[in-house]
N, C-alpha and C positions, 0 to 999 in steps of 0.2 A: 504494500500499500504506500501511497505517497501523501504526505502532508502538504496541503496547498495553503500558501500564505495569501490571505485576503486582506486587501488594503482599502480602507474607507478613505476615498480621495478628499472628502470634506474634513477629515481629521488630520491630514498631513500638514506638518509645519516645517519650516526651515529655520536654522539658527545661523545668523550672519552677524559677525562681530558682537556676540553676546546678546543680541536681540532676537526674539522669535518673530518670524514673518509667516504670512500665509500667501497662497497663490490659488488661482482657479485652475484646476487641473482636469484634463479629460482622460489622462492615462498616467501611469506611474512613470516618471522621468527616468531615463537611463543614466547610469553613472557617467559623469562628465558632460552631460547635456545641460545647456543653459536654461534657466528658469527665471521668469520675471514675476516678482511678488506683487501683491496688490498695491504696495506703495511705490512700485516702479524700480526697485532694486533688481539688478540682473547679476546672477551668479551661477557658476557651474555646480551641479549636484555632485556631492561626495557622500557615499554611504559609509558610516562608521558608527562605532558605539558612542553613546552620548558622553560628553566630557563631564557633565554633572548629572546627578540623579534628577530625573524628570518627575517621578512620582512623589508627591508630598512637598514639592519645592515650588515656591512662587516663580512664575515664568515672566521674565521681563519682555513684554510684548512691544513690538513696534506700534506706536499709537495709531498711525494711519492705517496699517494693515488690520489692526483690531477693530477700528471704527468701520472700515469698508466690509469686513467679514460680518459684523453685527448688522449692517444695513442689508447685506445679502440674506442673512438668516431671517430678519424681520420681514423681508419681502417674499419669503417663501422659497428661497434658493437663489443661486447666482443668476443675475440677469444676463441673458445672452447679448453679445455685441450686436448692435443694429446692422442690418445688411448694408453693404456699400453699393449704392446705385450711382450711375453716371449723373453728373449734375444736370438739373432740368434746364433746357435752353430758355433763354429770354424770349418773350413773344415776338420781339422784332427779328430775332434770328430765325424763328419759325417762319414768319411772313417772307423774309428775304429768301430763304430756301425754296419756299413755294413759288415765288416769283421767278427765281432762277430756273426752277424745274419746268416752268412753262405753264 
C-alpha cells in the first residue's frame, strides 16, 4: 500500500525572512518554482523542515497577506482574476472602420 500525502492548498503558507505569507495556489508548487504571495513577494519554493516549531507558537504573519486572505475567506473563497478582454474600441473608431469598409 502507498500513503498519499494530501495537501489542502488553502492551508499552505510560506515563510520568507521570518514572516509567514499566503498565496493563491491551484496546485502544489515544485521545489525551486517561483511563487508570488498575496502581498506581491516573489520567491522560489524550498521544501525543508520548519526552522521553528509551528504548533503552539505564534506565527508572525505578513499583515497584507493576512488581510487579503481574510477578505478571501469572508467572500467565500478566493476571487478569480477577471478575464482579460481586448479593450473596447471608441465609437469613433467603430464608425471610421465602417466607413473605410464601405
